[in-house]
C-alpha positions in Angstrom: -0.1 -0.4 0.3 3.0 2.2 0.9 4.1 1.9 -2.8 1.1 2.9 -3.9 0.5 6.1 -2.4 3.6 7.1 -2.9 3.5 6.7 -6.4 0.0 8.8 -6.3 -0.6 13.4 -5.9 -3.8 14.1 -4.9 -4.7 17.8 -6.6 -7.6 19.5 -5.1 -10.0 20.6 -7.4 -9.9 24.9 -7.6 -12.5 26.7 -9.9 -10.6 26.9 -12.4 -10.0 22.8 -12.6 -13.5 22.7 -12.0 -13.9 25.1 -14.7 -11.9 23.8 -17.1 -13.2 20.6 -16.7 -16.6 21.0 -17.2 -16.1 22.7 -20.3 -14.0 19.4 -21.8 -16.9 17.4 -20.7 -19.6 20.1 -22.7 -17.1 20.2 -25.7 -16.2 16.4 -26.4 -18.7 14.9 -24.5 -16.6 12.5 -22.1 -17.2 11.2 -18.7 -16.4 13.0 -16.2 -13.6 11.3 -14.6 -12.0 11.2 -18.1 -12.3 15.1 -18.4 -11.0 15.6 -14.8 -8.2 13.4 -15.4 -7.7 15.2 -19.3 -7.8 18.7 -17.6 -4.8 17.1 -15.4 -2.8 16.2 -18.1 -3.3 19.2 -20.1 -2.5 21.6 -17.5 0.6 20.2 -16.3 1.6 19.3 -19.8 2.0 15.4 -18.8 0.8 12.5 -21.1 -2.1 10.6 -20.3 -1.6 7.1 -20.5 -5.0 5.0 -21.3 -6.9 1.9 -23.5 -9.8 4.8 -23.8 -10.0 5.6 -27.2 -12.9 8.3 -26.5 -9.4 10.4 -25.7 -8.4 11.2 -29.6 -11.9 13.7 -29.7 -9.1 15.8 -28.0 -6.9 15.9 -30.9 -3.4 16.8 -30.7 -4.4 19.1 -27.6 -3.7 16.1 -25.1 -0.8 14.1 -24.9 -1.6 10.8 -25.2 0.0 7.4 -24.7 -2.5 4.7 -26.1 -2.2 1.3 -24.5 -4.1 -1.7 -26.4 -7.0 -2.3 -25.1 -7.9 -5.9 -23.5 -10.1 -8.6 -25.0 -13.2 -9.4 -22.9 
């Protein structure tokens, strides 16, 4: 559990983050959690690592490392 805690950073949501997240949700029709992830990646210049192809909607403004989808 300690390894997980050292790899995770909690980011408080302020008014600007909430507003930017809402704009992403309205503009790209993504889920709320996905919009928070995208907003945080955009804000910090990070690469979003995901297997969800929906993030392609954001185009080149968001750096995405696309993982292969797992078979069900």
